[in-house]
C-alpha positions as CSV (number, residue, x, y, z in Angstrom):
1,M,0.0,0.0,0.0
2,D,1.3,3.4,-0.9
3,Q,0.8,5.5,2.2
4,Q,1.2,8.9,3.7
5,P,4.2,9.2,6.1
6,V,3.2,8.3,9.7
7,V,5.0,9.8,12.7
8,M,4.2,8.8,16.3
9,Y,5.6,10.6,19.3
10,A,5.8,8.0,22.0
11,T,7.5,6.6,25.1
12,A,8.7,3.0,25.6
13,S,6.4,2.0,28.5
14,C,3.1,3.9,27.8
15,P,0.3,1.4,27.4
16,F,-1.5,3.6,24.9
17,C,1.8,3.8,22.8
18,V,2.0,0.0,22.9
19,A,-1.6,-0.3,21.7
20,A,-1.0,2.3,18.9
21,R,2.1,0.3,17.8
22,Q,0.0,-2.9,17.8
23,L,-2.8,-1.3,15.7
24,L,-0.3,0.1,13.2
25,H,1.7,-3.1,13.0
26,A,-1.5,-5.2,12.5
27,K,-2.5,-3.0,9.5
28,G,1.0,-3.3,8.0
29,V,1.6,0.5,8.4
30,R,5.2,1.8,8.4
31,W,5.8,4.6,10.8
32,T,8.6,6.7,12.2
33,E,8.7,6.8,16.0
34,V,10.0,9.7,17.9
35,A,11.0,8.6,21.4
36,I,10.3,11.5,23.6
37,D,11.6,9.7,26.7
38,Q,15.0,9.4,25.0
39,Q,15.0,12.8,23.3
40,S,13.7,15.4,25.7
41,E,13.8,18.2,23.1
42,K,11.3,16.2,21.0
43,R,8.7,16.5,23.8
44,A,8.6,20.3,23.2
45,E,8.3,19.6,19.4
46,M,5.4,17.2,20.0
47,M,3.6,19.7,22.2
48,Q,4.1,22.5,19.7
49,R,2.9,20.4,16.8
50,S,-0.1,18.7,18.5
51,G,-1.1,21.2,21.3
52,R,-1.1,18.1,23.6
53,H,1.3,16.8,26.2
54,T,0.2,13.2,26.4
55,V,1.5,10.3,24.3
56,P,1.2,8.9,21.8
57,Q,0.6,11.7,19.4
58,V,0.1,10.4,15.8
59,F,0.5,12.3,12.6
60,I,-0.5,11.0,9.1
61,G,1.2,13.3,6.6
62,E,0.7,16.8,8.0
63,R,-2.6,15.9,9.6
64,H,-2.7,15.4,13.4
65,V,-4.7,12.3,14.3
66,G,-4.3,12.6,18.1
67,G,-3.7,9.8,20.6
68,F,-4.5,6.1,20.5
69,D,-8.2,6.6,21.2
70,D,-8.4,8.9,18.1
71,L,-6.4,6.5,16.0
72,N,-8.6,3.6,17.1
73,L,-11.8,5.5,16.4
74,L,-10.6,6.2,12.8
75,E,-10.0,2.5,12.4
76,R,-13.4,1.5,13.8
77,R,-15.1,4.0,11.5
78,G,-13.3,2.6,8.5
79,E,-11.6,5.9,7.9
80,L,-7.9,5.1,8.8
81,D,-7.2,3.6,5.4
82,Q,-8.4,6.8,3.7
83,W,-6.2,8.9,5.9
84,L,-3.2,6.7,5.1
85,A,-4.0,6.9,1.4
86,G,-4.1,10.7,1.7
87,A,-7.8,11.1,0.9
88,E,-9.1,14.5,1.9
89,H,-12.1,14.8,4.3
């Protein structure tokens, strides 16, 4: 599948980050992970981009998805594949 780039700001031990990884992996999605627990300057970048301070924060292309609950809701609604393909809403 040709997909939009996916970036996830995350920490190693966050259960919602683990769930987001599992969902993306199960769908065969490739993503870039930014480990904010290992790169503290990236936490400020995440907060500036998302307006949120919790992890994970997922971006598909330039669009902010939100956290795991938001990502999972897109999947349950059948919209995640459209976002990954770059379809406009």
